[in-house]
C-alpha positions as CSV (number, residue, x, y, z in Angstrom):
1,M,-65.0,-36.8,-31.6
2,S,-62.7,-38.5,-34.2
3,R,-63.6,-41.8,-35.8
4,R,-60.8,-43.6,-34.0
5,S,-61.9,-42.3,-30.6
6,G,-65.4,-43.4,-31.4
7,I,-64.2,-46.9,-32.2
8,L,-62.2,-47.1,-28.9
9,E,-65.3,-46.0,-26.9
10,F,-67.4,-48.6,-28.7
11,A,-64.9,-51.4,-28.0
12,V,-64.5,-50.4,-24.3
13,L,-68.2,-50.4,-23.8
14,G,-68.5,-53.8,-25.5
15,L,-65.8,-55.4,-23.4
16,L,-67.2,-54.0,-20.2
17,R,-70.6,-55.3,-21.2
18,E,-69.1,-58.8,-20.7
19,S,-67.7,-58.0,-17.3
20,P,-66.2,-55.2,-15.2
21,M,-62.4,-54.7,-15.6
22,H,-59.7,-52.4,-14.4
23,G,-57.7,-50.2,-16.8
24,Y,-54.7,-52.6,-17.3
25,E,-56.9,-55.5,-18.1
26,L,-58.9,-53.4,-20.5
27,R,-55.8,-52.3,-22.3
28,K,-54.5,-55.8,-22.5
29,R,-57.8,-57.0,-24.0
30,L,-57.8,-54.2,-26.5
31,N,-54.2,-54.8,-27.6
32,T,-54.2,-58.6,-27.7
33,S,-57.8,-59.5,-28.6
34,L,-58.8,-56.7,-30.9
35,G,-56.0,-56.2,-33.4
36,V,-57.1,-52.8,-34.5
37,F,-56.1,-51.4,-31.1
38,R,-52.5,-52.7,-30.9
39,A,-51.1,-49.2,-31.1
40,F,-53.2,-47.8,-28.3
41,S,-51.6,-46.7,-25.1
42,Y,-52.6,-45.8,-21.5
43,G,-52.4,-42.1,-22.6
44,T,-55.3,-42.8,-25.0
45,L,-57.3,-45.2,-23.0
46,Y,-57.7,-43.3,-19.7
47,P,-59.0,-40.1,-21.2
48,C,-61.6,-42.3,-23.0
49,L,-62.5,-44.0,-19.7
50,K,-62.9,-40.6,-18.0
51,T,-65.2,-39.4,-20.8
52,L,-67.3,-42.5,-20.5
53,V,-67.6,-42.0,-16.7
54,A,-68.5,-38.3,-17.2
55,N,-71.2,-39.3,-19.6
56,G,-72.7,-41.7,-17.1
57,W,-72.0,-44.8,-19.1
58,L,-69.4,-46.2,-16.7
59,I,-68.9,-46.1,-13.0
60,E,-65.6,-46.4,-11.1
61,E,-65.3,-48.8,-8.2
62,P,-62.4,-49.8,-6.0
63,G,-60.7,-53.1,-6.7
64,N,-60.7,-56.0,-4.4
65,I,-57.4,-55.3,-2.6
66,G,-58.1,-54.8,1.1
67,E,-57.3,-51.7,3.1
68,A,-54.8,-53.6,5.2
69,A,-53.0,-55.0,2.2
70,A,-53.0,-51.6,0.6
71,S,-51.4,-50.0,3.7
72,L,-48.8,-52.7,4.0
73,T,-47.7,-52.6,0.3
74,G,-48.2,-48.9,-0.2
75,R,-50.3,-49.7,-3.3
76,R,-53.5,-48.1,-4.2
77,A,-56.5,-50.2,-5.0
78,K,-57.0,-50.5,-8.7
79,I,-60.1,-48.8,-10.1
80,V,-62.6,-51.2,-11.7
81,Y,-64.8,-49.9,-14.4
82,R,-68.4,-51.2,-14.6
83,L,-71.0,-50.5,-17.3
84,T,-74.1,-48.7,-16.1
85,A,-77.6,-49.3,-17.4
86,D,-77.3,-46.1,-19.5
87,G,-74.0,-47.4,-20.8
88,K,-75.5,-50.7,-21.8
89,E,-78.4,-48.8,-23.6
90,H,-75.9,-46.6,-25.4
91,F,-73.8,-49.5,-26.5
92,E,-76.8,-51.3,-27.9
93,Q,-77.7,-48.1,-29.8
94,L,-74.2,-48.1,-31.3
95,L,-74.4,-51.8,-32.0
96,S,-77.6,-51.3,-34.1
97,Q,-76.0,-48.6,-36.3
98,T,-75.4,-49.7,-39.9
99,G,-74.4,-46.4,-41.6
100,P,-71.3,-46.0,-43.9
101,D,-68.9,-45.7,-41.0
102,A,-69.5,-49.3,-40.1
103,Y,-68.0,-50.4,-43.5
104,E,-64.6,-48.7,-43.0
105,D,-61.5,-50.8,-42.3
106,E,-61.0,-50.1,-38.6
107,T,-64.7,-49.7,-37.8
108,F,-65.7,-52.9,-39.5
109,A,-63.0,-54.9,-37.6
110,A,-64.3,-53.6,-34.2
111,R,-67.9,-54.2,-35.2
112,F,-67.2,-57.7,-36.4
113,A,-65.5,-58.5,-33.0
114,F,-68.9,-57.9,-31.4
115,F,-71.0,-59.7,-33.9
116,G,-71.9,-62.3,-31.3
117,Q,-73.8,-59.5,-29.5
118,T,-75.4,-58.2,-32.7
119,S,-78.7,-59.1,-34.2
120,R,-78.8,-61.0,-37.5
121,D,-80.4,-58.2,-39.5
122,V,-77.8,-55.7,-38.4
123,R,-75.0,-58.2,-39.1
124,M,-76.4,-58.7,-42.6
125,R,-76.6,-54.9,-43.3
126,V,-73.0,-54.4,-42.1
127,L,-71.6,-57.3,-44.1
128,E,-73.4,-56.3,-47.2
129,G,-72.3,-52.7,-46.8
130,R,-68.7,-53.8,-46.2
131,R,-68.8,-55.9,-49.4
132,S,-70.2,-53.1,-51.5
133,R,-67.5,-50.8,-50.1
134,L,-64.8,-53.3,-51.1
135,E,-66.3,-53.9,-54.5
136,E,-66.2,-50.2,-55.2
137,R,-62.6,-50.1,-54.0
138,L,-61.7,-53.0,-56.2
139,E,-63.2,-51.4,-59.2
140,K,-61.2,-48.3,-58.7
141,M,-58.0,-50.3,-58.1
142,R,-58.5,-52.2,-61.4
143,A,-59.2,-49.0,-63.3
144,S,-56.1,-47.4,-61.8
145,L,-54.0,-50.3,-62.7
146,V,-55.1,-50.3,-66.3
147,R,-54.3,-46.6,-66.6
148,T,-50.9,-46.7,-64.9
149,R,-49.4,-50.2,-65.5
150,E,-47.2,-49.1,-68.4
151,R,-45.6,-46.4,-66.2
152,L,-45.0,-48.7,-63.2
153,D,-41.9,-50.7,-62.5
154,D,-42.3,-54.4,-61.7
155,Y,-42.2,-54.0,-57.9
156,T,-44.8,-51.3,-57.8
157,L,-47.0,-53.3,-60.1
158,E,-46.6,-56.4,-58.0
159,L,-47.5,-54.4,-54.9
160,Q,-50.7,-53.1,-56.5
161,R,-51.6,-56.6,-57.6
162,H,-51.1,-57.9,-54.1
163,G,-53.4,-55.2,-52.8
164,M,-56.1,-56.2,-55.3
165,E,-55.7,-59.8,-54.4
166,S,-56.2,-59.0,-50.7
167,V,-59.4,-57.1,-51.4
168,E,-60.6,-59.9,-53.6
169,R,-60.0,-62.5,-50.9
170,E,-62.0,-60.4,-48.3
171,V,-64.9,-60.1,-50.8
172,R,-65.0,-63.9,-51.2
173,W,-64.9,-64.2,-47.4
174,L,-67.7,-61.7,-47.0
175,N,-69.7,-63.6,-49.6
176,E,-69.4,-66.8,-47.5
177,L,-70.4,-65.0,-44.4
178,I,-73.4,-63.4,-46.1
179,E,-74.5,-66.8,-47.5
180,S,-74.3,-68.3,-44.0
181,E,-76.4,-65.5,-42.5
182,R,-79.0,-65.8,-45.2
183,A,-79.2,-69.5,-44.6
184,G,-79.8,-68.8,-40.9
185,R,-76.5,-70.4,-39.8
186,D,-74.8,-68.6,-36.9
187,L,-71.0,-68.9,-36.7
188,R,-70.6,-71.3,-33.7
189,G,-67.7,-73.2,-32.4
190,P,-64.5,-72.2,-30.6
191,A,-63.2,-69.7,-33.2
192,A,-66.5,-67.8,-33.6
193,E,-67.3,-67.8,-29.9
194,G,-63.8,-66.6,-29.1
195,T,-64.2,-63.7,-31.6
196,A,-67.4,-62.7,-29.9
197,R,-65.8,-62.8,-26.5
198,G,-62.5,-61.3,-27.6
199,D,-60.8,-64.5,-26.4
200,T,-57.2,-64.7,-27.5
201,T,-56.9,-68.5,-26.8
202,S,-59.7,-69.7,-29.0
203,G,-61.0,-66.9,-31.1
204,T,-59.8,-64.9,-34.0
205,A,-60.6,-61.4,-32.9
206,G,-56.9,-60.5,-33.0
207,D,-56.8,-61.7,-36.6
208,L,-59.7,-59.6,-37.9
209,P,-59.3,-58.3,-41.5
210,R,-57.0,-55.4,-41.9
211,P,-55.8,-53.8,-45.2
212,G,-53.4,-56.3,-46.8
213,D,-54.5,-59.3,-44.6
214,D,-56.1,-62.5,-45.9
215,P,-59.2,-62.8,-43.8
216,R,-59.7,-66.5,-44.7
217,P,-57.6,-69.5,-43.5
218,D,-55.2,-71.0,-46.0
219,T,-56.8,-73.8,-48.0
220,P,-55.2,-76.1,-50.5
221,G,-55.1,-74.4,-53.8
222,D,-54.8,-70.9,-52.4
223,T,-51.8,-68.9,-53.7
224,A,-49.7,-67.3,-51.0
225,T,-49.1,-63.6,-51.4
């Protein structure tokens, strides 16, 4: 299974842990609430759902459209997907993992979206691992810039600087999150709760950090990039 497929399965299980949904609703939540999945299509989602059903982690149930209504409209009842007990246990196992894959760009965004369901010690390990990964990336970017800056034109140089600044901002943001976790402060309030739920109206799950994004809100004194 590819990493991207694994991320999709993780997110589907996490959303269905909140409540049963049909395929269209799931795709909408993935596309609008979890920004990393904006490019996913039905052709990607439904094979994933079938795999999860075959593994015993989901069950398919008929939707709430009545037989009479279905016969009159000619429409088939929508299939609703529900998490099984085995599926919940599997998701919790995935949620507890803190290996290197959890620190990668797309994986971290999906993991962060479900931090509200994650224990504090796991959150800490994922945040610290992500920070270490970005600090390594930043060191390589700085070394590369030193070696190549004399050969780069102004626009390419500016693009590399922009990339470095984006990584630096995310490191600062991670430092703040880690400090809050160490102090025993959970992120509460509409934005954090929305992120945990995947709520597009109050949360920021759709604005999770992606390469080139500024993960922190603008504050006076910040320089726009």
